[in-house]
C-alpha positions, 0 to 999 in steps of 0.5 A, spaced: 500 500 499 502 506 498 504 512 503 501 519 504 504 525 508 498 528 512 496 533 516 494 531 523 492 537 526 493 544 525 500 548 527 507 548 527 510 543 521 513 539 526 507 538 530 502 537 524 505 531 519 504 524 519 506 519 514 500 514 514 498 508 509 493 511 503 488 507 499 486 510 493 482 505 490 480 504 483 480 510 478 473 512 477 471 514 469 476 520 466 481 519 472 488 517 472 492 514 477 499 516 478 506 513 481 508 520 484 516 521 484 515 529 486 509 533 488 510 541 489 508 546 495 505 552 494 503 558 499 496 555 500 499 548 503 501 553 509 495 556 510 492 549 510 497 546 515 496 553 519 488 552 519 487 558 514 484 555 508 477 554 508 478 550 502 482 545 505 478 539 509 479 538 516 485 534 519 487 528 517 487 529 510 493 529 504 494 537 502 498 538 495 496 540 488 500 537 484 505 531 482 509 528 476 510 521 476 507 516 471 500 513 470 499 506 474 491 506 472 486 509 468 479 510 468 473 508 463 473 514 458 480 516 458 483 518 452 490 520 450 493 517 456 496 510 457 499 506 463 507 508 463 506 516 460 511 520 465 506 526 466 505 531 470 498 532 473 494 537 478 490 535 484 484 537 488 489 536 495 492 529 495 499 530 492 503 529 498 503 522 497 506 516 493 500 515 489 495 521 487 489 521 483 487 526 478 482 529 472 485 526 465 483 533 463 488 537 468 494 531 466 499 532 460 505 529 458 512 530 460 517 530 454 524 528 456 527 534 456 523 536 461 525 534 468 521 532 474 523 538 478 521 544 472 515 539 471 513 540 478 514 548 477 510 547 471 504 545 474 500 550 479 505 556 480 506 557 473 499 555 471 496 560 475 501 566 472 499 563 465 491 564 467 492 570 470 496 574 465 493 570 459 486 569 461 484 574 465 489 581 464 490 579 457 497 584 458 500 587 452 506 589 449 508 596 452 504 596 458 507 597 465 505 590 470 506 589 478 508 583 480 507 583 487 512 577 491 516 578 485 521 572 487 516 567 488 514 561 483 508 565 481 511 571 481 517 569 477 513 565 472 509 572 472 515 576 471 518 571 465 510 571 462 510 580 462 517 580 458 515 575 452 510 580 452 514 585 452 511 589 458 515 594 463 515 590 470 516 593 476 516 587 482 516 588 489 521 583 494 523 583 500 531 582 500 537 584 497 538 578 493 531 577 491 532 584 487 538 582 484 535 575 482 529 579 480 534 583 475 537 577 472 531 575 470 529 581 466 524 585 472 525 592 469 524 595 477 525 591 482 523 594 489 524 592 497 517 594 499 520 594 506 526 599 505 521 603 500 514 605 499 513 602 493 507 606 491 512 613 491 517 609 488 513 607 482 509 614 481 516 618 481 519 614 476 512 613 471 508 619 474 501 618 478 496 612 476 501 609 471 501 601 472 496 597 467 496 591 470 497 589 477 498 581 480 497 581 488 497 575 492 498 579 498 491 582 500 490 587 505 493 593 505 496 592 499 490 592 495 488 598 498 494 601 496 495 598 488 488 602 486 491 609 487 496 605 481 492 603 477 491 606 470 485 608 466 483 601 463 488 598 468 486 590 470 488 589 477 488 581 479 487 578 486 490 571 487 491 569 494 491 573 501 497 571 504 497 578 509 492 573 512 496 567 514 499 572 520 493 572 524 489 567 527 483 567 524 478 570 529 473 575 528 477 581 530 482 578 525 477 578 518 473 585 521 480 588 520 482 584 513 476 587 511 478 594 513 485 593 509 482 592 504 477 598 504 471 600 500 471 600 492 464 601 488 463 598 482 461 605 479 468 608 481 470 602 476 465 604 470 467 611 470 475 609 470 474 603 466 478 599 470 477 591 473 478 588 479 478 580 478 479 575 483 482 569 482 481 562 485 485 556 481 481 551 486 475 554 483 477 554 476 479 546 477 473 545 480 468 547 474 473 548 468 478 543 468 480 543 461 482 550 462 487 548 467 490 543 462 490 548 457 494 552 461 499 547 463 500 545 457 501 552 454 507 552 460 510 546 457 510 549 451 514 555 452 518 552 456 521 548 450 521 555 447 525 558 452 520 563 454 519 560 461 525 558 465 523 555 473 527 557 478 528 551 482 528 554 490 530 547 493 529 540 493 528 536 499 526 528 501 519 527 504 522 526 510 524 533 510 517 536 509 517 541 515 523 543 513 521 545 507 515 549 509 519 552 514 523 554 508 516 556 504 512 559 511 519 564 512 519 568 506 525 566 504 525 562 498 525 563 491 522 559 485 519 553 486 520 548 493 520 540 490 519 534 494 521 527 492 519 520 494 
């Protein structure tokens, strides 16, 4: 029987994980069962572990959204995939396991040129970036783009996609080494948000309301500040609320979060021809899994064209899962954190 890494209780990484047997049974119609070689970490995993992610099941459960491995079994009505295919797949939780189940529409074959680690990086975070930038915001040549948490997995992917579309990119990060890294990958204006007010820095460089597209995984006060930068016809994409991870989740915390976001009226958006778009990739995966597959295949293709160049921020064994979580939670990592069986 296969094993899975369960979150058995909410709390610190050293106390939350336990290796237990897992029995997935047979694949249902349209599903494939995958023998997993690697899986990836995402910040949603940290929030699920700490009890701040509402979509996560109650403990005990196996977290995780992405795997690379080989198809072990297929269900009825599975087309274009077969047992023995090496694939990358998006899962609805369950990725921290030796075997994982996935909807065939969120599974893509991996070329031999793509390593397990790179394939893992191209899944959740690059798919999120591609969906945000191409499907939702439709970034265009010459636009000014602001990418928050630009040295993270989604941030790096977004910077690369924006440069591919010939945009001018502003990226926020917290450490000097991250700023240096952002320069290396083509970010035009890396900004240390801990040492500078990024709104003032951007406004001084390109004037008032200069940003056409903003990608924000932080939420809270940063969302309200970003609105001051948004140009006429601008698009503001909110795809996370990482600021929430520092709270205890109580009523006062929720009220403070709502206050930090501020008030906004649809009429103001209409007058300025602006858009605020929320992205929850779990909802997209649940309701339109074919879009996940399309984004994933596009990311694989762009990697082979050398447009996308994932950065692996760390590779850990499954016995080091708490160390991998601590690295991600501490916000000192850059790029994708991968765990190997």
